[in-house]
N, C-alpha and C positions, 0 to 999 in steps of 0.2 A: 504494500500500500504506500503510495506517495505521500510526502509530507503534507501537501495541500489537502489530500483526502483525509489525513489524520486531523488536520486543523478543522475541516468541515465536520468530521465526526465528533470532535470535542465540542464544537459549537452546538451541535444537535443535542448531545448528552446534557449540556448545561442549559439548554433552552435559550440560547442566544442567536442573534441574527448577524449576518455579514454586515449589515448596515451599522449595527452597534459596534462591531469590531473596527470597522472603518472609522467611526467617530473616535474610538480610543486611540487610533493611529493618526488622527487628524488628517484623514484623507477622504475622498469621496467614495461612496459605495462602489462606483464603477472602477475606480483605481484599485480598490481592495479585490474586486472580482478579477481584475487583470492580474494582480499579484498572485492570487490563488491559481488562476489558469496557467501562469508561467511557472509556478512553484518556486518563486524567488523570495525565499525567507532566509534571512541571516540568523545567526545564533541570537543576536539581540532582538530581532523580530519575534523569535520563538519565546524568548523570555517575556517580552511584552504580551504575547498571546497568553502565556501561562498566568501572568499577573491579572490580565483582564478576566480570565476564566476562574480565578481564585484556585489555581492548580499549581502543581510543582513540576518543574522541568529538572530532570536529574539523569546522571549516568549511574546505573547500578553496577557496581564492581562485583559484588557477591550478595548473598542473601541478607547480610547485615551491614554492608558498606555501600554508601552511595555519595556522590558529589552533586550537590544541588546548585543549579544556576538560578540566581535571583536578581532583583533590581540593582544590587550592588555590583553586578557584573556588566552593567550597561555603561558604556563609555559616554562621557559628555564632551562637548566641544572643548571646554576649558581643560579637562584632564588629558585629552588627546594632545593638545598643544603643550601642556606642561610635561607630559611623559615622553614627548618626541625627542629623539636623539639630537644633540646639538651638532651642527656642522661647522 
């Protein structure tokens, strides 16, 4: 199953609409549909989807170990510039 199909399935499970997700991303519903059709989701996009759906995005290493990606893992413009290597 493609990532876009999984996002659509999660929306359905949570009773949310594409229009609501688009609003959370500050984009038009058509732009969100295009994003879903292209399957163009970055890791940060998926974190934002999980936040919108009040869900957890994680890598499960074993039954009792996982690494969770959350809003703290989303880069901001200021931190990208601050963390950029100096030339």
